[in-house]
PyMOL CGO cylinders between C-alpha atoms (Angstrom):
from pymol import cmd
from pymol.cgo import CYLINDER

trace = [
    CYLINDER, -0.32, -0.17, 0.01, 1.43, 3.66, -0.85, 0.3, 1, 1, 1, 1, 1, 1,
    CYLINDER, 1.43, 3.66, -0.85, 0.52, 6.67, 1.11, 0.3, 1, 1, 1, 1, 1, 1,
    CYLINDER, 0.52, 6.67, 1.11, 0.52, 10.57, -0.06, 0.3, 1, 1, 1, 1, 1, 1,
    CYLINDER, 0.52, 10.57, -0.06, 0.54, 13.12, 2.66, 0.3, 1, 1, 1, 1, 1, 1,
    CYLINDER, 0.54, 13.12, 2.66, -0.68, 17.00, 1.75, 0.3, 1, 1, 1, 1, 1, 1,
    CYLINDER, -0.68, 17.00, 1.75, -2.95, 19.39, 3.62, 0.3, 1, 1, 1, 1, 1, 1,
    CYLINDER, -2.95, 19.39, 3.62, -5.95, 20.80, 2.51, 0.3, 1, 1, 1, 1, 1, 1,
    CYLINDER, -5.95, 20.80, 2.51, -8.88, 22.37, 3.02, 0.3, 1, 1, 1, 1, 1, 1,
    CYLINDER, -8.88, 22.37, 3.02, -12.46, 21.49, 3.86, 0.3, 1, 1, 1, 1, 1, 1,
    CYLINDER, -12.46, 21.49, 3.86, -15.46, 22.83, 1.25, 0.3, 1, 1, 1, 1, 1, 1,
    CYLINDER, -15.46, 22.83, 1.25, -18.55, 24.44, 3.23, 0.3, 1, 1, 1, 1, 1, 1,
    CYLINDER, -18.55, 24.44, 3.23, -19.87, 21.00, 1.36, 0.3, 1, 1, 1, 1, 1, 1,
    CYLINDER, -19.87, 21.00, 1.36, -17.88, 18.86, 2.42, 0.3, 1, 1, 1, 1, 1, 1,
    CYLINDER, -17.88, 18.86, 2.42, -15.48, 18.30, -0.45, 0.3, 1, 1, 1, 1, 1, 1,
    CYLINDER, -15.48, 18.30, -0.45, -11.75, 18.04, -0.08, 0.3, 1, 1, 1, 1, 1, 1,
    CYLINDER, -11.75, 18.04, -0.08, -10.12, 18.88, -3.65, 0.3, 1, 1, 1, 1, 1, 1,
    CYLINDER, -10.12, 18.88, -3.65, -6.61, 16.69, -3.98, 0.3, 1, 1, 1, 1, 1, 1,
    CYLINDER, -6.61, 16.69, -3.98, -3.01, 18.64, -5.25, 0.3, 1, 1, 1, 1, 1, 1,
    CYLINDER, -3.01, 18.64, -5.25, -2.75, 18.10, -8.99, 0.3, 1, 1, 1, 1, 1, 1,
    CYLINDER, -2.75, 18.10, -8.99, 0.86, 15.99, -7.54, 0.3, 1, 1, 1, 1, 1, 1,
    CYLINDER, 0.86, 15.99, -7.54, -1.21, 14.13, -5.69, 0.3, 1, 1, 1, 1, 1, 1,
    CYLINDER, -1.21, 14.13, -5.69, -3.85, 13.33, -8.36, 0.3, 1, 1, 1, 1, 1, 1,
    CYLINDER, -3.85, 13.33, -8.36, -0.69, 12.19, -10.45, 0.3, 1, 1, 1, 1, 1, 1,
    CYLINDER, -0.69, 12.19, -10.45, 0.46, 9.33, -8.35, 0.3, 1, 1, 1, 1, 1, 1,
    CYLINDER, 0.46, 9.33, -8.35, -2.95, 7.71, -8.26, 0.3, 1, 1, 1, 1, 1, 1,
    CYLINDER, -2.95, 7.71, -8.26, -4.65, 5.37, -10.97, 0.3, 1, 1, 1, 1, 1, 1,
    CYLINDER, -4.65, 5.37, -10.97, -7.78, 6.61, -11.95, 0.3, 1, 1, 1, 1, 1, 1,
    CYLINDER, -7.78, 6.61, -11.95, -10.25, 4.16, -10.59, 0.3, 1, 1, 1, 1, 1, 1,
    CYLINDER, -10.25, 4.16, -10.59, -8.48, 3.08, -7.81, 0.3, 1, 1, 1, 1, 1, 1,
    CYLINDER, -8.48, 3.08, -7.81, -9.57, 2.45, -3.81, 0.3, 1, 1, 1, 1, 1, 1,
    CYLINDER, -9.57, 2.45, -3.81, -8.29, 4.32, -1.51, 0.3, 1, 1, 1, 1, 1, 1,
    CYLINDER, -8.29, 4.32, -1.51, -7.89, 4.08, 2.09, 0.3, 1, 1, 1, 1, 1, 1,
    CYLINDER, -7.89, 4.08, 2.09, -8.47, 8.11, 3.15, 0.3, 1, 1, 1, 1, 1, 1,
    CYLINDER, -8.47, 8.11, 3.15, -7.94, 8.73, 7.58, 0.3, 1, 1, 1, 1, 1, 1,
    CYLINDER, -7.94, 8.73, 7.58, -8.72, 12.95, 8.03, 0.3, 1, 1, 1, 1, 1, 1,
    CYLINDER, -8.72, 12.95, 8.03, -6.56, 14.44, 10.54, 0.3, 1, 1, 1, 1, 1, 1,
    CYLINDER, -6.56, 14.44, 10.54, -7.32, 18.11, 12.14, 0.3, 1, 1, 1, 1, 1, 1,
    CYLINDER, -7.32, 18.11, 12.14, -6.32, 20.15, 15.02, 0.3, 1, 1, 1, 1, 1, 1,
    CYLINDER, -6.32, 20.15, 15.02, -8.60, 20.31, 18.12, 0.3, 1, 1, 1, 1, 1, 1,
    CYLINDER, -8.60, 20.31, 18.12, -10.36, 23.80, 18.60, 0.3, 1, 1, 1, 1, 1, 1,
    CYLINDER, -10.36, 23.80, 18.60, -9.83, 26.01, 22.14, 0.3, 1, 1, 1, 1, 1, 1,
    CYLINDER, -9.83, 26.01, 22.14, -13.70, 25.42, 21.90, 0.3, 1, 1, 1, 1, 1, 1,
    CYLINDER, -13.70, 25.42, 21.90, -12.72, 21.53, 22.38, 0.3, 1, 1, 1, 1, 1, 1,
    CYLINDER, -12.72, 21.53, 22.38, -9.86, 21.56, 24.47, 0.3, 1, 1, 1, 1, 1, 1,
    CYLINDER, -9.86, 21.56, 24.47, -11.13, 23.47, 27.33, 0.3, 1, 1, 1, 1, 1, 1,
    CYLINDER, -11.13, 23.47, 27.33, -14.48, 20.84, 27.10, 0.3, 1, 1, 1, 1, 1, 1,
    CYLINDER, -14.48, 20.84, 27.10, -12.44, 17.85, 27.08, 0.3, 1, 1, 1, 1, 1, 1,
    CYLINDER, -12.44, 17.85, 27.08, -10.08, 19.76, 30.10, 0.3, 1, 1, 1, 1, 1, 1,
    CYLINDER, -10.08, 19.76, 30.10, -13.21, 20.64, 31.78, 0.3, 1, 1, 1, 1, 1, 1,
    CYLINDER, -13.21, 20.64, 31.78, -15.00, 17.00, 31.80, 0.3, 1, 1, 1, 1, 1, 1,
    CYLINDER, -15.00, 17.00, 31.80, -11.74, 15.61, 32.93, 0.3, 1, 1, 1, 1, 1, 1,
    CYLINDER, -11.74, 15.61, 32.93, -11.89, 18.03, 36.19, 0.3, 1, 1, 1, 1, 1, 1,
    CYLINDER, -11.89, 18.03, 36.19, -15.42, 17.21, 36.99, 0.3, 1, 1, 1, 1, 1, 1,
    CYLINDER, -15.42, 17.21, 36.99, -14.59, 13.20, 37.01, 0.3, 1, 1, 1, 1, 1, 1,
    CYLINDER, -14.59, 13.20, 37.01, -11.13, 13.63, 38.73, 0.3, 1, 1, 1, 1, 1, 1,
    CYLINDER, -11.13, 13.63, 38.73, -13.68, 15.67, 41.17, 0.3, 1, 1, 1, 1, 1, 1,
    CYLINDER, -13.68, 15.67, 41.17, -15.17, 12.55, 41.92, 0.3, 1, 1, 1, 1, 1, 1,
    CYLINDER, -15.17, 12.55, 41.92, -12.25, 11.43, 43.03, 0.3, 1, 1, 1, 1, 1, 1,
    CYLINDER, -12.25, 11.43, 43.03, -11.32, 10.94, 46.71, 0.3, 1, 1, 1, 1, 1, 1,
    CYLINDER, -11.32, 10.94, 46.71, -7.78, 10.17, 48.83, 0.3, 1, 1, 1, 1, 1, 1,
    CYLINDER, -7.78, 10.17, 48.83, -9.59, 6.79, 50.05, 0.3, 1, 1, 1, 1, 1, 1,
    CYLINDER, -9.59, 6.79, 50.05, -10.31, 5.73, 46.22, 0.3, 1, 1, 1, 1, 1, 1,
    CYLINDER, -10.31, 5.73, 46.22, -6.63, 5.37, 47.00, 0.3, 1, 1, 1, 1, 1, 1,
    CYLINDER, -6.63, 5.37, 47.00, -6.34, 1.88, 48.65, 0.3, 1, 1, 1, 1, 1, 1,
    CYLINDER, -6.34, 1.88, 48.65, -7.34, 1.00, 44.83, 0.3, 1, 1, 1, 1, 1, 1,
    CYLINDER, -7.34, 1.00, 44.83, -4.03, 1.66, 43.72, 0.3, 1, 1, 1, 1, 1, 1,
    CYLINDER, -4.03, 1.66, 43.72, -2.51, 0.16, 46.50, 0.3, 1, 1, 1, 1, 1, 1,
    CYLINDER, -2.51, 0.16, 46.50, -3.08, -3.07, 45.35, 0.3, 1, 1, 1, 1, 1, 1,
    CYLINDER, -3.08, -3.07, 45.35, -2.46, -2.75, 41.55, 0.3, 1, 1, 1, 1, 1, 1,
    CYLINDER, -2.46, -2.75, 41.55, 1.06, -1.94, 42.85, 0.3, 1, 1, 1, 1, 1, 1,
]
cmd.load_cgo(trace, "trace")
């Protein structure tokens, strides 16, 4: 399996344009596997951090007994 990496943008219609050099590498009609990666927004990071703080707030010192069992 070959791989190629490029940066692009997603249009309002949900399409991603392939750069011409990528189009030239892939034979017409070839099946491809697509993996999309993008940076998280600050809002998403803040939401995750708030969820983690809420989860950890339920942890009490008495819960440390379970960590001793694992050690």
